[in-house]
C-alpha positions as CSV (number, residue, x, y, z in Angstrom):
1,X,-45.4,34.0,6.8
2,X,-44.9,30.6,5.3
3,X,-46.7,31.1,2.0
4,X,-44.5,31.2,-1.1
5,X,-44.9,34.4,-3.1
6,X,-46.8,33.8,-6.3
7,X,-45.1,36.8,-7.9
8,X,-41.6,35.1,-8.0
9,X,-40.8,34.0,-11.5
10,X,-39.3,30.5,-11.7
11,X,-36.0,30.8,-13.5
12,X,-35.2,27.8,-15.6
13,X,-32.7,27.6,-18.4
14,X,-33.0,24.9,-20.9
15,X,-29.6,23.2,-21.3
16,X,-30.4,22.7,-25.0
17,X,-30.2,26.5,-25.4
18,X,-26.4,26.4,-24.8
19,X,-24.3,27.2,-27.9
20,X,-22.6,24.3,-29.6
21,X,-18.9,24.1,-28.9
22,X,-17.2,23.9,-32.3
23,X,-13.6,23.5,-33.3
24,X,-13.5,27.2,-34.1
25,X,-14.5,28.0,-30.6
26,X,-11.6,26.0,-29.1
27,X,-9.2,27.5,-31.6
28,X,-9.9,31.0,-30.3
29,X,-9.1,29.9,-26.7
30,X,-6.1,31.0,-24.8
31,X,-4.0,28.4,-23.1
32,X,-2.8,29.2,-19.6
33,X,-0.8,27.5,-16.8
34,X,-1.9,29.5,-13.8
35,X,-1.8,33.1,-14.9
36,X,0.9,32.6,-17.6
37,X,-0.2,32.4,-21.2
38,X,1.5,29.5,-22.9
39,X,1.4,27.7,-26.3
40,X,-1.0,24.9,-27.0
41,X,1.9,22.4,-26.9
42,X,3.1,23.7,-23.5
43,X,-0.3,23.4,-22.1
44,X,-0.8,19.8,-23.4
45,X,2.6,18.8,-22.1
46,X,1.7,20.1,-18.7
47,X,-1.7,18.4,-18.8
48,X,0.1,15.1,-19.7
49,X,2.3,15.2,-16.6
50,X,1.5,12.7,-13.9
51,X,0.2,14.3,-10.8
52,X,0.5,13.3,-7.2
53,X,3.1,11.3,-5.2
54,X,6.0,10.0,-7.4
55,X,6.2,6.3,-8.0
56,X,8.5,4.5,-5.6
57,X,11.5,2.4,-6.5
58,X,9.4,-0.7,-6.4
59,X,12.0,-2.6,-4.3
60,X,10.4,-1.9,-0.9
61,X,7.6,-3.8,0.7
62,X,5.1,-2.2,3.0
63,X,4.7,-4.0,6.3
64,X,3.7,-3.5,10.0
65,X,6.3,-4.0,12.7
66,X,6.5,-3.1,16.4
67,X,9.5,-1.4,17.9
68,X,10.3,-0.4,21.4
69,X,9.1,3.2,22.1
70,X,12.7,4.4,22.9
71,X,14.1,2.9,19.6
72,X,11.4,4.6,17.6
73,X,11.8,7.9,19.4
74,X,15.5,7.9,18.8
75,X,15.1,7.5,15.1
76,X,12.2,10.0,14.9
77,X,14.2,12.6,16.8
78,X,16.8,12.7,14.0
79,X,14.2,14.5,11.8
80,X,13.0,13.9,8.2
81,X,14.3,10.7,6.6
82,X,14.3,8.7,9.8
83,X,12.7,5.7,8.1
84,X,15.5,5.6,5.5
85,X,18.1,5.9,8.3
86,X,16.4,3.1,10.1
87,X,16.4,1.0,6.9
88,X,20.1,1.7,6.5
89,X,20.9,0.7,10.1
90,X,19.1,-2.6,9.6
91,X,20.9,-3.3,6.3
92,X,24.2,-2.6,8.1
93,X,23.4,-5.0,10.8
94,X,22.5,-7.6,8.2
95,X,25.8,-7.2,6.4
96,X,27.8,-7.8,9.6
97,X,25.8,-10.9,10.7
């Protein structure tokens, strides 16, 4: 049966029927961070924090470079921070040459 039932009421809500959001409405609100109720100042301070990855030092330049597989594998095998250790090794080489 592909015929739409004529008895189904069409539900439509006029967006103009929504109540106006007044200053009083917002004054009654409860400020939360997660499940914790906090003051308005605490909530605004949290909202003002910058999200995402922290800004870098600004002294490094992104580039593409090719290394021998065994060199890269040796640094990666040392775990997290291998890029910093590789950078330090290159700086040490530069200071001695």
